[in-house]
N, C-alpha and C positions, 0 to 999 in steps of 0.2 A: 921343092913341094909339102914335108913334112911338119918343115917348123910355119909355114903357112898355112895348113888345117892344123896345127896346133894353137895360132895367133888367133884363127878365125873362130873357133872353140871356146876359147877364153873372152875373145870378147863377147861370144855368144850368150856365157854362161853372167857374164857382170849385163850385158845388157836386161836380160834375162829375173835377172837379181833386184834389180829396182822395178819391178814389177812391167814393164814395155814385153811384147812380144818380139820376139824378130826372130829373121828367116836366113837362109845362108843358101844364096843362089849354086848350084853347087859348079854351075858350068864356068863363074869366073870368081867363087869364091868372096864376094860383097856380099854384106852384110845388111841386110833393108830394113828398117825399123816399121813396125806395125805400127802404124797410129792411131790415134782412137777419136771417134764424133764428140768427146767430152771435148776438144782443142777451141771447140764451135762456141760464137758468141751470137747469135742471130737475133732481130726486131718480131714480136708480136705483130699479129695482126691489128692492135692496137698502140702498136709503136712503141712496144717498151722493150728495153736490153735482155735479153736471157742467156743466160751461161748455159751451155747442151751439160756443163757437170754436174749443173743442181741435177739431175738424170743418173748419176753415179748409185751403180748397186739395183738400176733398175733393169727390164729390158724393155728395147725403143722400135716403136715400130714408126721410120718414119717416111711417109708418102707422100706423091703429088696428087693435089686435086683439080677441082673444074669442076665449074656450074652448072656448064653446057654442054656434059656430052654425055653420051650412052652409056656412062658406067658411075656418072656422079649418082645415083641410087645408090652405090655403095655406099654413102654417106651413115645411111641406117644401119648395113654392119659393124663401118667401124664405132659407132656410139655404140651399141651394143656391146661389139667386145671390149670396149673403155669400159665399158660401167662393169661386164663381169668379171674384169682381171683388174679395173686398178687398184684394186684393196690387194692385187699379190706380186707389188713392184713392177706394175709393167703402164706403160705409157706410149701412147699414140700422138704424133708431133707432125703436123698435115702443114704444106707449103703449097695454096694455091699457085700456080703455073700456067701461061698463057700461051705456049709451045705449040700446043698443038692443033691443027686448023684454030685457034683465038677459043679457044672455047669457056675461055677466062677471063675474059673484054673488062671486068667490073672492077673497079677501084680495094681495098683494102676495105673500109666500109661495106661499101653492097657485101663484100663478097662475105662478110658476118654478119649480117643481117640475114644474108639467105642461107646462110648455115643454122642459125638460130631457128627463124622463122619456120625452114621447110622441114630439116632433120633434129634440133635440139641440139647440137654440134655443144657437145662442151672439154672434150679433149684441149688442147693446146692445139693452138691454132698461128701460123706464123704469117709474116708481111709475105705479099706475091714475088714471085724471083722465079727465074732461068734456071731450068734446067738443065737445060743443052744447046749444043752452040756456043760462041767466044768470051759471052758473056753471062755463060754457065756458073751460079752460085760457087763458092769455094766447099759449101757441105755437099754438092753434088760432084765433085770434082772429086772428094775424097771416097765417094761410094761408089762411083763409077770408074776409078784408076785402082789396078791393085799393086801398082809403088806405094801408094795409100794407105788403101784400106786392106793390104796384106793377103784378100780371099780372090776376085778376081776383076778380071775389069769384064766393063757389063758399059749398056746402054742404057737408057730409059726409052721402054718403047711404046709409052702412050700414060697417060692418064689414070692417077691411083695404083701405081710400081709400087713392092711398097720393097722397108728395106729392112731390116730385122738387126739389133744390135741387141748383142749380149749386156748382162752388166757393168761390163767393163768398159764401153765403148766400140765392141772391136766387131765390124763386121760380123755376121753370123748368115746367111741368108738373101737371097734376093728371090722376091716373089713376083712372077708377072701380074700385069692387070688387070686381067680378068681372072685370077682367084678368088674366091670368096674371101671375106673378114675372115669365116669363122671356117675358111677349110682345117681340115686337120691336121695337117702339115703347120700351120699357123697356130692353133692349140695346141697340139701335140707338144710346139716347140715353150712356149707360154710357159706349159704345165711343165716342161722339163722331161717330156715323154723319148 
């Protein structure tokens, strides 16, 4: 057992020295490497490919959005938050999704027009995806699976659930859909308090 522990500790040190975070599962001494959101390439709402590694060094809020939801007015708060902190290495990345009571039925073009016309959205919006179920997008597989994100297992409860990602691309917090974008839990995290 001492040899296994020493080997595990040595592997942990080597893994961490490469800039990755690793965790030891003390039950069976497995080392799982915490993944980063920076590994993913996604498509913008206008069809361009973007690597999330382009956000290295920035705190990221990932949020699933919908245009016909009781929480849709959160777009206004998200845009205000983005405007306030975008110069402070912070970005919001929106992912429209039609997973909850078909509250995002539009095409990418319709969603982009809606967001611009009604809320002046200037933060990056991605193509419509699925955030749950068998066709869940790989970004959301990462966000909801502890074996990938290293923080916790969770599920997307509703539209406008917020995932806070640190500057290294690691999941830091999961914030419920009803929490306002300007909530102190979010702003304190952005400000490093």
